[in-house]
N, C-alpha and C positions, 0 to 999 in steps of 0.2 A: 829814560833819556830826558834831557833838560826841556826840550819842547813839549814833552808830555806833562810835565809838572803844570804848566799854565792850563792845558787842555782839561786836566782833571782837578784843577784848583788845589794843587798840593804845594807844600813848601818846597823850594828848590834845595835839593840836597845833592852834593857832588861828592864823589870819593876819589881818591888817588888810584887810578886804574893800574898804574905800574905795580904798585905794591899788592893791590888786590889780586892781579892776575899772577904775580910771582908766588903768592900764597897758595893759590889754587894749583898752580903747576908743580910746586913742591910736593903737595899732597898726592896729585895724580901720579907723578914719577915715583913716589914712595909706595903707593898702593895699587897701581894698575897691574903690576905683575903679569905683563904679557897679554893682558886683555885687549881686545879690539875695542876702540872707542873713537868718538869724534867730538869736536867742539861745535856748538852752535850759539849764535847770538843775534839778537835784534839790533845791537849796537854796532855800527860800522867801526867805531874806534876800538871796541874790544876785538873784533875781527882782525883789524889791522895790527893791533899790538900782539895778538896770538900768532900771527903769520911772521912777525919779526922775531919773537921770542922762542918759537919752537917749530920744528918741522916734522916732529914724530907722528903727530895725530892730524887727521884731516879737519879742516875748518869749513863749515857751511854757514852762509849768511842767511839768517831768518828774515823774512820781511812779509808785510801785509800789502804789498803793491797792488794797486787797483781795487783794493778791498776796504781799506781803512785810510783816512787822511793821515799824511805824514809830514812832519816838519823837516824831514831830511831828504835832500834831492837824491841821494844814493839809493832810496827806497821808493821813489815815486812810481816806477813801473818795473815790469820785468826786465826790459832792456837795460834800464840803469842799474838794476841789481846785478844782471849778468856782467855788465861792463865793470862795475865795481869789483865783483868777485875775481874776474880775470886779471884786473889790474893789480890786485893784491896777492895773486897767486892762491886764492881760495879754491877749494875742490868743488864747490857747488852752491846752490841756493835752495832754500826751503821756503815755500809759500803756502798760504791758505789754500784749501782745495778748490774754492769757488772759481778762481781764474782758470785753473786747469780744466774744469768741467765746462765752463763757458767757451773756452778756446783750447781744445784738447791738444792742438799742435804745439802749444808752448813747451811741453816737455821735450819734444823733438827739437825745438829751437835751442833750448838750454843744452841739451845734450850735443847738439851740432856745434856748440861753442866750446866742447871739451869738458863740460862741467856735469856733475851729478845733479839731478833735480829730485825733489821730494816735496811731499805736501802733508799738511795736518789739517784737521777739521772734521766736522760731522759728516760731510759728503763722502769721505773716505770710508765710511761705515755703510754707505748705501750701495748695494750690489749693482743696481742699474747704472749708477754714476761710475762705478769701477769698470763696468763693461764699456762705457762711452770712452774713458781714458785709455783703456787696454786697446780698443780698436784703432784709436788714433796712433798708437805706438806700433801697430801691426802684430799685437798679441791677441790671443784668443783665450777667454776665461770661461769656465763653466762654474757658475756660482749658484 
């Protein structure tokens, strides 16, 4: 994303997203052959374009809200990410695991808005952290 170029002292490089996504969708439709799949992106623009270009596969908004500074207001917090996902008809949000462990009720908040929630990160591999999250959702795990 463009704001990251300055953060990482990189040259600014922009691609034509419409053509980029059309190429990806062409290959997916040609090769998916009934497989279950979903799209994810940290780029709100990519999520918006995918939502307008196709309705076959779910789209989840990836974000590092509350975990890494962002130059995009749509990913500043879980609440803004959820609002963005609902506004564009996305099916859910995917966040780093740390906010879910720090505030386990976030998953219930997201699900309460009719969205899927998922996470990525090292804390997903820690059985104790998984138990914390499961308890907040009313699940019981024996790990």
